[in-house]
SERO-4910 file (N, C-alpha, C, O; in steps of 0.05 Angstrom, whole numbers):
BEGIN
 pado doro    nc1    nc2    nc3   cac1   cac2   cac3    cc1    cc2    cc3    oc1    oc2    oc3
  Met    A     36    349     56     61    335     60     70    324     34     56    309     21
  Val    A     95    331     26    104    326     -2    129    309     -2    148    314     13
  Leu    A    129    288    -19    152    271    -23    167    282    -48    155    282    -70
  His    A    191    292    -44    207    302    -67    226    281    -77    233    281   -101
  Glu    A    236    264    -60    255    243    -68    250    219    -50    247    221    -26
  Gln    A    249    195    -62    244    171    -46    267    167    -27    290    175    -31
  Arg    A    260    154     -5    279    148     18    287    174     32    308    175     45
  Thr    A    270    195     30    274    219     46    248    226     59    226    218     50
  Pro    A    249    241     81    224    248     95    206    266     78    215    280     60
  Leu    A    180    265     83    161    283     71    166    312     81    175    315    104
  Arg    A    160    331     65    163    359     72    136    373     75    118    369     58
  Leu    A    133    389     96    109    405    100    111    430     83    130    445     86
  Glu    A     92    434     64     93    456     46     66    470     45     45    458     50
  Glu    A     67    496     40     42    512     36     37    514      6     54    524     -9
  Arg    A     14    506     -3      6    507    -31    -22    517    -34    -38    513    -15
  Pro    A    -29    531    -56    -57    538    -60    -73    513    -66    -62    493    -76
  Pro    A   -100    513    -60   -116    489    -67   -114    483    -97   -113    501   -113
  Pro    A   -113    457   -104   -112    450   -133   -138    457   -147   -159    459   -135
  Glu    A   -136    461   -173   -160    468   -189   -171    442   -202   -156    427   -215
  Pro    A   -197    437   -198   -209    413   -210   -212    416   -240   -219    438   -250
  Gly    A   -205    395   -255   -209    395   -284   -237    384   -291   -253    378   -273
  Pro    A   -242    380   -317   -268    368   -325   -272    340   -312   -254    323   -313
  Gly    A   -295    336   -301   -301    310   -288   -288    306   -261   -291    285   -249
  Gln    A   -274    326   -251   -261    324   -225   -276    341   -204   -291    359   -210
  Val    A   -272    333   -179   -283    349   -156   -260    358   -139   -240    345   -135
  Leu    A   -263    382   -129   -245    393   -109   -255    384    -81   -278    387    -75
  Leu    A   -237    372    -66   -244    360    -40   -230    374    -18   -206    380    -20
  Arg    A   -244    378      4   -232    387     29   -227    362     45   -246    349     54
  Val    A   -202    355     50   -195    330     64   -202    332     93   -194    352    107
  Arg    A   -215    312    103   -222    311    132   -206    290    146   -202    292    171
  Ala    A   -196    270    132   -179    249    144   -167    233    121   -179    231    100
  Cys    A   -143    222    126   -131    205    106   -115    184    122    -96    190    136
  Ala    A   -123    159    118   -109    137    132    -82    131    118    -79    135     94
  Val    A    -63    121    134    -37    115    124    -36     85    117    -45     68    133
  Cys    A    -26     79     94    -26     51     84      3     42     81     21     58     77
  Arg    A      7     15     84     34      5     79     44     10     51     68     12     47
  Thr    A     25     13     32     34     21      5     47     48      5     66     53    -10
  Asp    A     37     67     21     50     93     24     79     89     33     97    103     23
  Leu    A     83     71     51    110     65     61    127     53     39    151     61     36
  His    A    116     35     22    131     24      0    139     46    -20    161     45    -32
  Ile    A    122     66    -23    128     88    -42    150    105    -30    170    111    -44
  Val    A    147    113     -5    167    131      8    194    117     10    215    129      5
  Asp    A    194     91     16    219     76     19    232     66     -7    253     53     -6
  Gly    A    219     72    -30    231     66    -55    226     37    -65    239     29    -84
  Glu    A    209     23    -52    203     -5    -61    184     -6    -85    184    -25   -100
  Leu    A    167     15    -87    152     19   -112    166     42   -126    168     64   -115
  Thr    A    175     37   -150    197     53   -161    190     75   -180    207     90   -189
  Arg    A    164     78   -188    158     98   -208    136    118   -200    118    123   -215
  Pro    A    138    129   -176    118    149   -169    122    175   -184    145    182   -192
  Lys    A    101    190   -187    103    218   -195    118    233   -174    112    230   -150
  Leu    A    137    249   -181    151    266   -162    152    295   -172    157    299   -196
  Pro    A    149    314   -155    141    311   -127    113    300   -124     96    302   -143
  Leu    A    107    288   -101     82    273    -97     71    279    -70     85    280    -50
  Ile    A     44    283    -69     30    283    -43     18    255    -40      0    248    -55
  Pro    A     28    239    -21     18    211    -18    -10    211     -6    -22    232      0
  Gly    A    -20    186     -3    -45    182     11    -68    175     -7    -76    189    -25
  His    A    -80    151     -2   -102    141    -19   -125    129     -3   -139    112    -13
  Gln    A   -128    138     22   -151    130     38   -164    156     49   -162    162     73
  Ile    A   -176    170     31   -184    198     36   -214    200     42   -231    189     28
  Val    A   -220    213     65   -247    221     71   -248    251     68   -232    266     79
  Ala    A   -268    261     52   -268    289     45   -297    299     40   -315    282     36
  Thr    A   -300    325     40   -325    337     31   -321    350      4   -300    362     -1
  Val    A   -341    348    -13   -339    361    -40   -342    391    -37   -362    400    -26
  Glu    A   -323    405    -48   -324    435    -48   -337    445    -73   -354    463    -72
  Gln    A   -328    434    -96   -339    444   -122   -330    424   -144   -313    407   -140
  Gly    A   -343    428   -167   -336    412   -190   -352    387   -194   -366    378   -175
  Gly    A   -351    376   -218   -365    351   -224   -395    354   -224   -406    376   -221
  Glu    A   -408    331   -228   -438    331   -230   -450    309   -212   -474    310   -207
  Arg    A   -434    290   -202   -445    268   -186   -454    276   -159   -474    266   -148
  Phe    A   -439    295   -147   -443    301   -118   -450    331   -114   -440    348   -128
  Ala    A   -467    335    -95   -474    363    -87   -451    373    -69   -438    358    -55
  Pro    A   -446    400    -70   -427    411    -51   -434    403    -22   -457    404    -14
  Gly    A   -413    395     -8   -417    387     20   -421    357     24   -420    347     46
  Ala    A   -424    342      2   -427    313      4   -401    301     15   -379    310      7
  Arg    A   -403    281     32   -380    268     43   -373    243     26   -391    226     22
  Val    A   -349    242     16   -341    220     -2   -315    209      6   -300    220     22
  Gly    A   -309    185     -4   -283    172      0   -269    168    -26   -282    164    -47
  Val    A   -243    169    -25   -226    164    -49   -206    142    -42   -193    143    -21
  Gly    A   -203    122    -59   -185    100    -55   -162    100    -74   -156    120    -87
  Trp    A   -149     77    -76   -124     73    -91   -129     77   -121   -114     91   -135
  Leu    A   -150     65   -132   -156     67   -161   -167     94   -167   -190    101   -159
  Gly    A   -152    111   -181   -160    139   -185   -170    145   -213   -183    165   -217
  Trp    A   -163    128   -233   -171    133   -260   -165    108   -277   -145     95   -272
  Thr    A   -183    102   -296   -177     81   -316   -186     91   -343   -202    110   -345
  Asp    A   -176     79   -364   -182     89   -391   -210     80   -401   -221     92   -420
  Asn    A   -221     59   -389   -247     48   -397   -248     38   -426   -270     33   -437
  Thr    A   -225     34   -439   -225     25   -466   -207      0   -470   -212    -14   -490
  Cys    A   -188     -5   -453   -171    -28   -456   -187    -54   -452   -209    -53   -442
  Arg    A   -175    -76   -460   -191   -101   -458   -198   -108   -429   -219   -121   -425
  Phe    A   -181   -101   -410   -188   -107   -383   -212    -91   -373   -230   -102   -360
  Cys    A   -213    -66   -380   -236    -49   -373   -261    -60   -386   -282    -61   -374
  Arg    A   -259    -67   -411   -282    -77   -426   -293   -103   -414   -316   -109   -417
  Glu    A   -275   -118   -402   -283   -144   -390   -291   -141   -361   -296   -161   -348
  Gly    A   -294   -117   -351   -302   -113   -323   -279   -117   -303   -284   -120   -279
  Arg    A   -254   -116   -313   -231   -120   -296   -214    -94   -296   -190    -94   -303
  Glu    A   -227    -72   -288   -213    -46   -289   -189    -45   -270   -172    -28   -273
  Asn    A   -189    -63   -251   -166    -63   -233   -140    -70   -247   -118    -65   -237
  Leu    A   -142    -82   -271   -119    -90   -287   -114    -71   -311    -99    -77   -328
  Cys    A   -128    -48   -311   -126    -30   -334    -97    -24   -341    -81    -19   -324
  Asp    A    -92    -25   -367    -64    -20   -377    -54      8   -370    -30     12   -368
  Asn    A    -72     27   -368    -64     55   -365    -75     67   -339    -77     92   -337
  Ala    A    -81     50   -319    -93     60   -294    -74     80   -281    -50     79   -283
  Arg    A    -86     99   -266    -71    117   -250    -81    114   -221   -105    110   -216
  Phe    A    -62    116   -203    -68    110   -175    -64    134   -157    -45    149   -160
  Thr    A    -83    137   -139    -83    160   -120    -59    157   -101    -53    136    -91
  Gly    A    -45    179    -98    -21    179    -80      3    165    -92     22    159    -78
  Tyr    A      2    161   -119     25    148   -133     29    162   -160     50    174   -165
  Asp    A      8    160   -177      9    174   -203     -5    201   -200      0    220   -215
  Leu    A    -23    203   -181    -39    227   -176    -35    236   -147    -31    220   -129
  Asp    A    -34    262   -143    -31    272   -115    -54    262    -98    -77    260   -107
  Gly    A    -47    255    -73    -67    243    -55    -75    261    -32    -77    285    -35
  Gly    A    -80    248     -9    -95    260     12    -78    269     36    -90    277     57
  Tyr    A    -52    269     35    -36    280     57    -35    310     54    -14    322     50
  Ala    A    -58    322     55    -61    351     49    -88    360     59   -104    345     69
  Glu    A    -92    387     58   -118    398     66   -138    397     43   -162    395     48
  Tyr    A   -128    398     18   -146    397     -5   -134    377    -25   -110    372    -26
  Ala    A   -152    365    -41   -144    346    -62   -164    348    -85   -187    358    -81
  Val    A   -157    338   -108   -176    335   -130   -178    305   -137   -158    290   -133
  Ala    A   -201    297   -147   -205    269   -154   -225    267   -176   -243    284   -179
  Asp    A   -222    246   -193   -242    240   -213   -268    232   -199   -268    213   -183
  Glu    A   -290    245   -204   -314    240   -189   -324    211   -194   -339    201   -177
  Arg    A   -317    198   -216   -326    171   -221   -314    151   -202   -324    129   -198
  Tyr    A   -291    159   -189   -277    140   -171   -279    148   -142   -263    140   -126
  Cys    A   -300    164   -136   -306    171   -108   -330    155    -99   -347    147   -115
  Phe    A   -330    149    -73   -351    133    -61   -366    148    -40   -354    163    -25
  Leu    A   -393    145    -39   -408    155    -16   -402    137      8   -399    112      4
  Leu    A   -399    148     31   -391    133     55   -414    128     74   -433    145     76
  Pro    A   -414    106     88   -436    101    108   -435    122    130   -414    130    139
  Asp    A   -459    132    137   -461    152    158   -453    142    185   -448    158    203
  Ser    A   -452    116    189   -447    105    215   -418    106    224   -411     98    246
  Tyr    A   -400    117    206   -372    120    213   -365    149    212   -371    163    193
  Asp    A   -351    159    233   -340    186    232   -316    186    213   -307    165    204
  Asp    A   -305    210    209   -283    212    189   -259    195    196   -248    181    179
  Leu    A   -251    196    222   -228    182    231   -231    152    225   -211    139    217
  His    A   -254    141    230   -258    112    228   -268    103    200   -267     79    194
  Ala    A   -276    122    184   -283    116    156   -258    113    139   -258     97    120
  Ala    A   -237    128    145   -214    129    127   -201    101    122   -195     95     99
  Pro    A   -197     84    142   -185     58    137   -201     40    119   -191     21    108
  Leu    A   -227     45    117   -244     29    100   -236     31     71   -241     13     55
  Leu    A   -222     53     63   -218     59     35   -194     46     22   -190     49     -2
  Cys    A   -179     31     37   -159     13     24   -156    -12     41   -159    -34     30
  Ala    A   -151     -9     67   -150    -32     84   -175    -49     81   -174    -73     79
  Gly    A   -198    -35     80   -223    -49     77   -228    -58     48   -235    -81     44
  Leu    A   -224    -40     29   -231    -46      1   -212    -68    -11   -222    -87    -22
  Ile    A   -186    -65     -7   -168    -85    -18   -170   -111     -2   -169   -133    -13
  Gly    A   -174   -108     25   -178   -132     41   -203   -148     32   -203   -172     31
  Tyr    A   -224   -133     25   -248   -146     16   -243   -161    -11   -253   -184    -14
  Arg    A   -229   -149    -29   -223   -163    -55   -206   -188    -49   -210   -208    -62
  Thr    A   -188   -186    -30   -171   -209    -23   -189   -231    -13   -185   -255    -20
  Leu    A   -208   -225      5   -226   -245     15   -244   -256     -7   -248   -281     -8
  Arg    A   -253   -240    -26   -269   -250    -48   -254   -271    -64   -266   -291    -73
  Leu    A   -228   -267    -68   -212   -286    -84   -208   -312    -70   -198   -331    -82
  Ala    A   -215   -313    -44   -213   -339    -30   -238   -356    -35   -240   -378    -25
  Gly    A   -257   -346    -50   -281   -361    -56   -298   -365    -31   -301   -348    -14
  Asp    A   -310   -389    -29   -327   -395     -7   -313   -410     16   -325   -424     32
  Ala    A   -286   -408     17   -270   -421     38   -282   -414     66   -289   -391     71
  Gln    A   -284   -435     82   -295   -431    109   -275   -427    131   -280   -412    150
  Arg    A   -252   -439    128   -230   -435    148   -209   -417    136   -194   -425    118
  Ile    A   -209   -392    145   -193   -371    133   -170   -363    152   -174   -357    175
  Gly    A   -145   -365    141   -122   -356    156   -115   -327    147   -114   -322    123
  Leu    A   -109   -310    166   -101   -282    161    -72   -279    171    -67   -279    195
  Tyr    A    -53   -274    153    -25   -271    160    -19   -241    159    -21   -228    139
  Gly    A    -11   -230    183     -6   -202    185    -31   -188    195    -48   -181    179
  Phe    A    -33   -185    221    -59   -175    232    -57   -145    237    -55   -136    260
  Gly    A    -57   -130    215    -56   -101    216    -82    -89    207   -104    -98    213
  Ser    A    -79    -66    192   -102    -50    185   -123    -66    169   -147    -66    175
  Ala    A   -114    -80    148   -132    -95    131   -144   -119    146   -168   -123    145
  Ala    A   -127   -135    158   -136   -160    171   -156   -155    193   -175   -170    197
  His    A   -152   -133    208   -170   -129    231   -199   -122    221   -218   -126    236
  Leu    A   -201   -112    197   -228   -107    186   -239   -132    173   -262   -139    177
  Ile    A   -223   -146    157   -232   -169    142   -238   -192    161   -255   -209    154
  Ala    A   -224   -194    183   -231   -215    203   -261   -212    212   -275   -232    215
  Gln    A   -269   -187    215   -297   -183    223   -317   -189    201   -338   -200    206
  Val    A   -310   -182    176   -327   -188    154   -330   -219    151   -352   -229    147
  Ala    A   -307   -233    152   -307   -262    149   -324   -275    171   -339   -293    166
  Ala    A   -320   -266    196   -336   -277    218   -365   -271    215   -382   -288    220
  His    A   -372   -247    205   -400   -240    200   -412   -259    179   -436   -265    180
  Gln    A   -396   -268    160   -405   -286    139   -407   -315    148   -414   -332    133
  Gly    A   -399   -320    173   -401   -347    184   -376   -363    180   -376   -388    184
  Arg    A   -354   -351    171   -329   -365    167   -314   -366    194   -319   -351    212
  Arg    A   -295   -385    195   -278   -387    219   -251   -375    213   -238   -382    193
  Val    A   -242   -357    230   -218   -341    224   -196   -350    243   -199   -353    267
  Phe    A   -172   -354    230   -147   -361    245   -127   -338    239   -121   -333    216
  Ala    A   -118   -325    260   -101   -301    257    -72   -308    263    -66   -321    283
  Phe    A    -54   -298    246    -25   -301    250    -12   -274    252    -15   -257    235
  Thr    A      1   -270    275     15   -245    280     45   -249    280     55   -271    275
  Arg    A     60   -228    285     89   -231    290     93   -250    313     78   -249    333
  Pro    A    112   -268    312    117   -286    335    120   -271    361    135   -251    363
  Gly    A    106   -280    381    108   -268    407     90   -244    412     90   -232    434
  Asp    A     74   -236    392     57   -212    395     31   -220    409     10   -223    397
  Ala    A     33   -223    436      9   -232    451    -13   -212    450    -37   -219    449
  Gly    A     -7   -186    449    -27   -165    448    -42   -166    421    -67   -164    421
  Gly    A    -27   -170    399    -40   -172    373    -58   -197    372    -79   -196    359
  Gln    A    -49   -219    384    -65   -243    384    -91   -240    400   -112   -250    392
  Leu    A    -89   -226    423   -113   -221    439   -132   -203    423   -156   -208    423
  Phe    A   -121   -183    409   -137   -165    393   -152   -181    371   -176   -176    367
  Ala    A   -139   -200    358   -151   -216    337   -174   -233    349   -195   -235    336
  Arg    A   -170   -244    372   -192   -260    385   -215   -242    392   -238   -251    390
  Glu    A   -210   -217    401   -231   -199    407   -249   -193    383   -272   -187    385
  Leu    A   -236   -194    359   -250   -187    334   -262   -212    320   -271   -210    297
  Gly    A   -262   -235    333   -276   -258    323   -259   -281    314   -270   -301    305
  Ala    A   -233   -279    316   -216   -302    309   -220   -325    329   -221   -321    353
  Val    A   -222   -349    318   -226   -373    335   -199   -382    346   -198   -398    365
  Trp    A   -177   -374    333   -150   -380    342   -132   -358    333   -136   -346    312
  Ala    A   -111   -352    349    -91   -333    341    -64   -342    352    -62   -351    374
  Gly    A    -44   -340    335    -17   -348    342      4   -334    325     -3   -317    309
  Gly    A     29   -341    328     50   -330    313     51   -341    284     40   -362    279
  Ser    A     63   -325    266     65   -334    239     83   -358    235     84   -371    214
  Asp    A     98   -365    256    116   -388    256    101   -413    268    114   -434    270
  Glu    A     76   -410    275     61   -432    286     42   -445    265     35   -433    245
  Lys    A     35   -470    271     15   -484    254    -12   -482    268    -14   -487    292
  Pro    A    -33   -475    253    -59   -473    265    -70   -501    274    -60   -521    264
  Pro    A    -90   -501    291   -100   -527    301   -116   -542    280   -121   -566    283
  Glu    A   -124   -529    258   -138   -541    236   -126   -532    210   -114   -510    208
  Glu    A   -129   -549    189   -120   -540    163   -138   -518    153   -162   -518    158
  Leu    A   -125   -499    138   -140   -476    127   -151   -483    100   -138   -498     84
  Asp    A   -174   -472     93   -184   -474     66   -172   -452     49   -170   -455     24
  Ala    A   -165   -430     61   -152   -408     47   -136   -392     66   -142   -390     90
  Ala    A   -114   -380     56    -98   -362     72    -95   -335     58    -89   -335     34
  Leu    A    -99   -314     72    -97   -287     61    -72   -274     74    -70   -272     98
  Ile    A    -54   -265     57    -29   -254     67    -28   -224     63    -29   -214     41
  Phe    A    -27   -209     86    -27   -180     85      1   -169     92      7   -146     86
  Ala    A     17   -184    105     44   -176    112     62   -178     86     59   -198     72
  Pro    A     80   -159     81     96   -159     56    120   -178     58    142   -169     51
  Val    A    116   -202     68    138   -220     74    135   -245     57    118   -261     61
  Gly    A    153   -248     37    151   -270     18    153   -297     31    141   -317     21
  Ala    A    167   -299     54    170   -325     67    144   -336     78    142   -359     85
  Leu    A    123   -318     80     98   -328     89     83   -344     68     64   -359     75
  Ile    A     91   -343     43     77   -359     23     81   -389     28     61   -403     30
  Pro    A    105   -399     30    108   -427     37     97   -434     64     86   -456     68
  Ala    A     99   -416     84     87   -422    110     57   -426    108     46   -444    120
  Ala    A     44   -408     92     15   -410     89      7   -436     73    -13   -448     79
  Leu    A     23   -443     53     18   -467     38     19   -492     57      3   -510     54
  Arg    A     38   -492     75     40   -514     94     15   -517    111      7   -539    120
  Ala    A      2   -494    117    -21   -494    134    -47   -498    119    -69   -500    131
  Thr    A    -46   -499     92    -70   -499     76    -76   -527     65    -58   -542     57
  Thr    A   -101   -535     66   -109   -561     58   -108   -565     28   -106   -545     13
  Lys    A   -111   -589     18   -112   -595    -11   -135   -579    -23   -157   -577    -12
  Gly    A   -130   -568    -47   -150   -552    -60   -153   -524    -50   -169   -509    -59
  Gly    A   -136   -517    -30   -138   -490    -18   -124   -469    -34   -109   -475    -53
  Thr    A   -128   -444    -26   -117   -421    -40   -102   -403    -21   -111   -398      2
  Val    A    -79   -394    -30    -64   -374    -15    -65   -348    -32    -57   -348    -55
  Val    A    -75   -326    -20    -79   -301    -34    -61   -280    -22    -62   -274      2
  Ala    A    -43   -268    -38    -26   -247    -29    -40   -220    -34    -46   -213    -57
  Gly    A    -46   -206    -13    -63   -182    -15    -48   -156    -18    -61   -135    -20
  Gly    A    -22   -156    -18     -7   -131    -19      3   -124    -47      3   -141    -65
  Ile    A     11    -99    -51     22    -91    -77     52    -96    -79     63    -96   -101
  His    A     64   -101    -57     93   -106    -56     99   -128    -35     86   -128    -14
  Met    A    118   -145    -41    126   -166    -23    155   -172    -27    165   -170    -49
  Ser    A    169   -179     -5    196   -188     -8    197   -214    -24    176   -227    -28
  Asp    A    220   -222    -33    223   -245    -50    212   -270    -36    216   -274    -12
  Ile    A    199   -287    -52    188   -312    -42    210   -333    -43    221   -338    -65
  Pro    A    218   -345    -21    239   -366    -22    230   -391    -36    206   -396    -38
  Ser    A    248   -406    -47    241   -431    -60    229   -450    -39    235   -449    -16
  Phe    A    211   -467    -49    199   -487    -31    193   -512    -47    191   -511    -72
  Pro    A    191   -535    -34    187   -560    -48    159   -561    -61    140   -550    -51
  Tyr    A    158   -574    -84    134   -576    -99    111   -588    -83     87   -583    -88
  Glu    A    118   -605    -64     97   -619    -49     79   -600    -33     57   -606    -27
  Leu    A     89   -576    -27     73   -556    -14     51   -545    -32     29   -538    -23
  Leu    A     56   -545    -58     37   -535    -78     19   -558    -88     -4   -553    -96
  Trp    A     30   -581    -88     15   -604    -99    -11   -608    -84    -14   -598    -61
  Gly    A    -29   -623    -96    -56   -626    -83    -75   -604    -92    -94   -598    -78
  Glu    A    -69   -592   -115    -86   -572   -127    -89   -547   -109   -109   -533   -109
  Arg    A    -68   -542    -93    -67   -516    -79    -59   -495   -100    -47   -501   -121
  Ser    A    -67   -470    -95    -60   -448   -113    -50   -424    -98    -57   -420    -75
  Val    A    -34   -408   -111    -24   -383   -101    -31   -361   -121    -26   -364   -145
  Arg    A    -44   -340   -111    -51   -318   -130    -47   -292   -116    -46   -290    -91
  Ser    A    -46   -270   -132    -43   -243   -121    -69   -227   -125    -86   -234   -142
  Val    A    -70   -206   -110    -91   -186   -114    -78   -161   -126    -57   -152   -117
  Ala    A    -90   -150   -148    -80   -126   -160   -102   -104   -158   -121   -105   -173
  Asn    A    -98    -85   -140   -115    -62   -139   -144    -70   -132   -148    -88   -117
  Leu    A   -164    -56   -143   -192    -61   -137   -209    -50   -159   -199    -34   -175
  Thr    A   -234    -58   -160   -253    -46   -178   -273    -29   -162   -275    -31   -138
  Arg    A   -287    -12   -177   -308      4   -163   -330    -14   -152   -342     -8   -131
  Arg    A   -335    -37   -165   -354    -56   -154   -345    -66   -127   -361    -68   -108
  Asp    A   -319    -73   -124   -309    -81    -98   -316    -60    -77   -325    -66    -55
  Gly    A   -310    -35    -84   -315    -13    -65   -344    -11    -57   -350     -8    -33
  Glu    A   -362    -12    -76   -390     -9    -70   -400    -32    -53   -416    -28    -34
  Glu    A   -392    -56    -60   -400    -80    -44   -390    -78    -15   -405    -83      3
  Phe    A   -365    -72    -12   -353    -71     15   -366    -49     32   -372    -54     55
  Leu    A   -369    -26     20   -380     -4     36   -409     -9     44   -418      0     65
  Leu    A   -424    -24     28   -451    -33     35   -449    -51     59   -465    -48     78
  Ile    A   -431    -71     58   -428    -90     81   -419    -74    106   -430    -79    128
  Ala    A   -400    -56    103   -391    -40    126   -413    -25    138   -415    -22    163
  Gly    A   -431    -14    122   -454      1    133   -474    -16    147   -487     -8    166
  Gln    A   -476    -41    138   -496    -59    150   -486    -72    176   -501    -79    193
  Thr    A   -459    -76    178   -448    -91    200   -435    -74    222   -431    -84    244
  Lys    A   -429    -49    217   -416    -31    235   -391    -44    246   -390    -53    269
  Leu    A   -371    -45    230   -345    -57    237   -332    -40    259   -335    -16    260
  Arg    A   -317    -54    276   -300    -40    295   -274    -32    281   -259    -50    273
  Val    A   -270     -7    278   -246      4    265   -227     15    286   -234     34    300
  Glu    A   -204      4    288   -184     13    307   -167     34    292   -153     28    273
  Ala    A   -167     59    302   -153     81    288   -137     97    308   -147    104    329
  Gln    A   -113    104    300    -95    120    317    -91    147    302    -82    147    280
  Arg    A    -99    168    315    -99    195    302    -72    208    303    -58    207    324
  Phe    A    -63    219    281    -39    235    279    -46    262    265    -60    261    245
  Pro    A    -36    285    275    -39    309    259    -25    307    232     -4    293    230
  Leu    A    -35    320    212    -24    318    185      6    324    185     21    310    171
  Glu    A     15    344    200     43    351    200     61    330    212     86    331    210
  Glu    A     49    310    225     65    287    236     64    262    219     66    240    229
  Ala    A     60    267    193     58    244    174     83    227    175     81    202    173
  Asn    A    107    239    178    131    223    179    132    205    204    141    182    203
  Ala    A    121    215    226    120    199    251    100    176    247    105    154    258
  Ala    A     78    181    233     59    160    229     71    138    211     67    114    216
  Leu    A     85    146    191     99    126    173    119    110    189    122     86    185
  Glu    A    134    123    207    154    109    222    141     90    242    151     68    246
  Ala    A    119     98    254    104     80    272     95     55    257     96     33    267
  Leu    A     85     59    232     77     36    216    101     19    209     99     -6    210
  Arg    A    123     31    201    147     17    194    157     -1    217    167    -23    212
  Lys    A    154      9    241    164     -5    265    143    -24    277    148    -36    298
  Gly    A    119    -26    265     99    -43    275     86    -34    301     78    -50    317
  Arg    A     85     -7    305     75      4    330     46     15    327     37     29    344
  Val    A     33      8    305      5     18    301    -14     -6    304    -11    -26    291
  Arg    A    -33     -3    322    -54    -23    325    -78    -14    308    -89      7    313
  Gly    A    -84    -30    288   -105    -22    269    -93     -4    248    -75    -13    233
  Ala    A   -102     21    246    -93     39    225    -85     66    237    -96     75    257
  Ala    A    -64     78    225    -57    106    231    -73    124    212    -75    118    188
  Val    A    -83    146    222    -99    164    206    -90    193    210    -88    202    233
  Leu    A    -84    206    188    -76    234    189   -101    252    188   -119    248    172
  Val    A   -101    273    204   -123    292    205   -112    320    202    -96    329    219
  Pro    A   -120    335    181   -110    363    178   -118    380    201   -111    404    202
***
């Protein structure tokens, strides 16, 4: 499925399998989860994609050929971070997520809305055997980026999750497993989403326009809605942290300084490191997360994007060739 121009539907095209270059592996795609970032790319909110582009950066695949890390037939995952230069100051400091020249899967590099893909073998992950392809795919961004977002909350015990979608439904389980108390915020009136959050370990669930019964130590925002920043600050205690976990967000409205005062902080998450991926996939293998996945045939990628756009996906939408 190919994007030729932003704000237009993807096109189904027949192409020969790509050729792997040095250090790359040719992958046979078994599943690719749909991410809100894909929607931001298609809708033109992220403005500099390679075009034409095959989107998709939550890829579960088997290695067909190429590279040296994996034997043919190995099952691997590919996430958003597809390449770094390993020489800039951020890479040298262990912060490759901020690499000046990073390339991203499904944005700068063709991704997984296809039957075949190529990837740099250094940025592929071995996947836990306890997840089938459909349920492993959402781990590769919803899980990985969600985990980095949780990490940036430090040791906060009362965690608010704003936007209970693909990332939050996984990270709620990780946080609960770690002994934290989870407070889930959904779209106002979404009783089904609130019930789902409680099923996954939330001690409270309500609308994003509600105040939780206790002050939060940290709030993680996964919905791309800037107005949630001041709302989360109002719900967060002194010294608390609000972490924006998405790559794109609508403008943040002005708010009084008193919401920030008291040594509260607001910070963003940018991409992920391979260390984040390795740590999270180890946790996922140990805890057997419940992954809610809705299957779509690859040729229905536009329908999957529209379902996500309209908020009709519970958990994650996953494309299967």
